[in-house]
N, C-alpha and C positions, 0 to 999 in steps of 0.2 A: 044305279050306277055304283060300281064298287071303287075303292081307293085307287087302284091302277088306272082304271078308265077316267077317273076325275083329274089325276096328275097327267095323264096323256092329253086330255082336252086342254088343261091349263097350259101345258108346255106349248101346245100348238098355238094357242090364243096369244100368250105372252111373247114367244119368240117369233112367230110368224112363219114357221118352217113346216114344209110338207114333210111329215114323218109317217113311217109305216111301222105299227107295234110289232115286235119280235117276241120270241120266248123270253120268259123272266123279266119282263120290264125294260129290255133293250129297244132301240129305235133304229131305224135305217132311213137314211135321206133318199128321197125319190130323185132319181137321175133326170136332168134335163138335157135333151139332145138338141143341139143347134149345130149347124155347119160353121166352118171357120169363116165363110163368106157372110153368113148372117151376123156373127160377132162382130166382123170387121165394119159392117154398117152402123152398128149400134154403139160401139166403144170408141173413146178417143185413141188415136194412132198408138201413142206411146203405151197406154193400157193394154191395148189389144197384143202388141208386140211381146210384153211381158207374160200376158195370161195365155195366149195361144200360139205364140212363137218361142216361148222359153227364153226371152231375153231378160236381162238384168239392168236394174236403174243404178246408177253411179252411186256409191256410198256417200251418205250424208245430204242426198238431194231430196228426200222425201220430208215434207212437213209433218208427217204422221210419226216420224222418229221422234220429234219433241212432244207428242201428244200425251198430256198428263190428266185430262179430265176424266171422269167416270163415264163409262158408256161401253158400246159393243162395235167391235171391228167386224165388218161384213164384206164378203167378196164382192169386188168391183164390178164382175160380170153379172151374177146372178142375184145377189143380195142375200145369200145365205149367211147367217151369223158364224164367225169362225173363232173369234176370241173375245173375252170379256177384258176389260182394262185392267182388272185385278190380275190377269195373268201376263201382263206386259212388264218388261223391265228394260233398264239400259244396259245392254251388252256391250257398248262401245265400239261396236263394229260399223255403224253408220246405217244399219238398217232397223226398222222396227223389229223388235224381238219379244218372245213370249215363251214363257217355260211350260205352257200346257194349251192344249186346243179344246173346244167345246166338243162334247161326245159325238162321235160319228160324223165330224164336219170335214175330215180331210181323208184322203187316201195316199199311202206312202208306196214308194217304189225305189229300187236302186238305179243309180245313174252313174254312168262311167265317163261322162262327157269331158271331165277334167282328169282323166287316166285313173286317178285314185277313186274308188267308189264312194258316193255319197248318197244320202237318203234324200230323196226329192218328195214333196208333197203337194198335193192338188186339191182344189175344192171337190168334196165329195158329190156336190150336185151337178156341177157344169163341167169339171175337168180342168178348170183355169189353173195354171201353174202359179203357185203361191211363192215358193221358196224351197229351202232346204232346212232339214232338222239335224242338230248335231247334240253329242253327248257331253258337251262343256257348259251346260246352264245350271242355274241355281237350284237349290233344293225348292220344293219337294220332289221335283221329278228328275232334276240333273239334265233336262233337255233344254235346247234353245231352237226355237222354231224362228229361223231367220227369214223374215218375209219382205217381199218387194212392197213398198208402199204404193206402188201403181196398182197394184193387184187388190188393194183394199180400200174401203171407205169408212169413215169413223161416224158413228151415230151417238151423239151425247145422251147420257142417262136421262130419262124423261122425255126424250123425243119419241116418237113413234118409228119404229123400224119400218122400211119401206117394204112393199108386197115383194114378194119372191118374183122375179123375172120369168115369164112364160114364152 
């Protein structure tokens, strides 16, 4: 087994992510296809509304906004790891905010729902709406991933990440 294969195997074991190797050591997340009705049966109503109807929770309402422990923030729908706690910061906006995302964890697209264009991001695995990314964040990226707390779950460092939902 070469170094790249070893790193790939370790990454899959540690992160619990279904990954496919790409050229030059990159990875892609395997998409999970479920209907909205399937998600509605599985998720709490408020999380479903945020993740699959693109609702927004009120600012300051998420306990994750004050989460300061070491760990991983995962998608509340499919359990894909999205952010490490080291990427989180207090943006003062009332929503959990991060200056970076785990590799290949989200997909972005333009959103014109508020008239002015914004960049919306979704979980790359299940397509669940997470929030919007802005260019007013701290160094090193200058980005602010403004996330709905209802779209996330927190797993403290040392706890086993849950299996990816199938």
